[in-house]
Structure formats: C-alpha cells, structure tokens
C-alpha positions in Angstrom: 145.2 64.7 89.1 144.4 65.4 92.7 141.9 63.5 94.8 139.3 66.3 94.5 139.6 66.3 90.7 139.4 62.5 90.5 136.2 62.5 92.6 134.6 65.3 90.5 135.5 63.6 87.2 133.9 60.4 88.4 130.9 62.3 89.6 130.6 64.2 86.3 130.7 61.0 84.3 128.1 59.3 86.5 125.7 62.3 86.3 126.2 62.6 82.5 125.4 59.0 82.0 122.3 59.0 84.2 118.9 58.6 82.6 117.4 60.3 85.7 119.2 63.5 84.9 118.4 63.9 81.3 117.6 67.5 80.6 120.0 68.7 83.3 123.1 70.6 82.3 126.3 69.6 84.1 129.4 71.7 84.0 132.6 72.4 85.9 132.5 75.4 88.3 135.2 77.2 90.3 135.2 74.6 93.1 133.3 71.6 91.8 130.4 70.8 89.5 127.3 72.8 88.8 124.1 71.0 87.7 121.1 73.0 86.5 117.6 72.1 85.3 115.3 75.0 84.6 115.8 77.6 87.3 117.0 75.0 89.9 120.7 74.5 90.5 122.8 72.1 92.5 126.5 72.6 93.4 128.5 69.4 93.9 131.5 70.2 95.9 134.2 68.1 97.6 134.3 68.9 101.3 138.1 69.0 101.3 138.0 72.1 98.9 135.9 74.2 101.4 137.7 75.6 104.4 134.6 77.3 106.0 130.9 77.9 105.5 131.3 81.6 104.5 131.3 81.0 100.7 128.4 78.5 101.0 126.1 80.8 102.9 125.6 83.3 100.0 124.9 80.4 97.6 122.3 78.6 99.7 120.6 81.7 100.9 119.4 82.5 97.4 116.9 79.6 97.6 117.5 78.4 94.1 120.6 76.3 94.8 121.0 72.9 96.5 124.4 71.7 97.8 125.7 68.2 97.4 128.9 67.7 99.5 131.2 64.9 98.8 133.6 63.6 101.5 133.9 63.6 105.3 131.5 65.8 107.4 133.0 69.3 107.5 133.3 70.9 111.0 131.3 73.9 109.8 128.3 72.0 108.6 126.2 72.4 111.8 126.7 76.2 111.5 124.7 76.3 108.2 121.1 77.3 108.4 119.9 73.8 107.5 116.2 74.7 107.7 116.6 77.1 104.8 118.8 74.9 102.6 118.7 71.8 100.5 122.0 70.0 101.4 123.1 66.4 101.1 126.4 64.8 102.2 127.8 61.7 100.5 131.2 59.9 100.9 133.9 60.3 98.3 133.5 56.7 97.2 129.7 56.9 96.7 128.1 54.4 94.3 127.1 56.2 91.0 123.4 55.3 91.4 123.2 56.9 94.8 125.0 60.0 93.6 122.5 60.3 90.7 119.4 59.7 92.9 120.7 62.2 95.5 121.4 64.9 92.8 118.0 64.3 91.3 116.3 64.6 94.7 118.1 67.8 95.4 117.1 69.3 92.1 113.5 68.4 92.9 113.7 69.9 96.4 115.1 73.1 95.0 112.4 73.3 92.3 109.7 72.6 95.0 111.2 75.3 97.2 111.2 77.9 94.4 107.6 76.9 93.6 106.6 77.3 97.2 108.2 80.8 97.4 106.4 81.8 94.3 103.1 80.6 95.7 103.7 82.6 98.9 104.4 85.7 96.9 101.2 85.1 94.8 99.2 84.6 98.0 100.5 87.8 99.5 99.5 89.7 96.4 96.0 88.0 96.4 95.5 89.1 100.0 96.5 92.6 99.2 94.1 92.8 96.2 91.3 91.3 98.3 91.8 93.9 101.0 91.7 96.7 98.4 88.5 95.3 96.9 86.9 95.0 100.3 87.7 98.7 100.9 86.0 99.6 97.7 82.9 97.6 98.7 82.8 99.3 102.1 83.1 102.7 100.4 80.2 101.9 98.0 77.9 101.3 101.0 79.0 104.4 103.1 80.1 107.1 100.6 77.4 109.4 99.4 79.5 111.7 97.4 79.7 110.1 93.9 82.8 112.1 92.9 84.8 110.9 95.9 83.5 107.3 95.5 84.5 107.2 91.8 87.9 108.7 92.8 88.4 106.0 95.4 87.4 103.2 93.0 89.8 104.5 90.4 92.6 104.8 92.9 92.2 101.3 94.3 91.7 99.8 90.8 95.0 101.4 89.7 96.8 100.0 92.7 95.4 96.5 92.2 96.3 96.4 88.4 99.6 98.3 88.8 98.5 100.9 86.3 100.1 104.4 86.2 96.8 106.1 85.3 93.2 105.3 84.7 89.9 106.8 83.7 86.2 106.3 84.6 83.6 107.5 82.1 80.3 108.6 83.4 77.4 108.6 81.1 74.5 110.9 81.9 71.1 110.9 80.5 69.4 108.1 78.5 71.6 105.9 76.5 
C-alpha cells in the first residue's frame, strides 16, 4: 500500500469513528475520500496525488464542495480562488481529532455558503417582486382606462407568480 493510500485509510478510519461526523457519509472517490452531509460535500485529497490546480477548480467553483488537502503545501495552492472556496490544509501525520474537527468545520462552512447563496437568490427574487408590485401601485394611481389597468395587473401578477395564464373576473351591477 502506497503512502497516499495509507494516509487515506487512516483518515477514513478516524472520520468513521468520530462522533462529530455522525450522519456524514464517507466513501472513497477517484483521488481520495468524499464526505457528504445533506447537500454539502468535502473532498479529502493527498496533495501528492494532485499535480496541478486544474482539476480542483471545477470542484470548488460549484460552491457545494470543500477541500481538505493532506500533505505539504502544493505549489499551485496560491493560484486557487481562495475567496470563493472552503479549503483546509493539514499535514500527512495529522492527529485524528484535528482531522475530524477540520472536516466538520469544512462541512459547516460549505453548508453556510450554500445557505447564503440561497438567501441571496431569494432576496433577488423578493426585490424583483417588490418592483413589480410597486409598478402596479403606480399604475393604479395614474391609469384611467380600467381595461388597460386590469391588463397590467394581470400581466404583473402572472410574472410574480410564475403563472402561464391568469384571469380577472369583473362583476358589474349589484351583487
């Protein structure tokens, strides 16, 4: 068994035995270990098995993956977009408790990052909907043609709700 395999076997055993990581799924991947909990994922890779940052960029750009590197600092590490990634670096001979705490912390960071991206998306949608409702409110005060006003209200309401079609029923006379 090579050095990389020995390091990964020890890491896998430590992670499986950790109470901190209960509920996380740990399995071997192409280059190392993959740990998932919910939609968050952490790849645990020996630095010696990675020759450049090219393969890593696609993984960390997705935003749902953290990277835990084991070994000496790779020469390509400074070239990674560290502000967009959750990355940790530990030595090959890391103490199991430190490995587990670091892996747990990375999972939490990835989960928080995904949650923040979801919130940003929701906020963007809210701002769009608010703008559409403000346009309806302005039209109510300035539009005198009831047919055009109802058409605008229907159109904006469809956009906000994502509906393909809609109807407005107008009752005339006494109800």
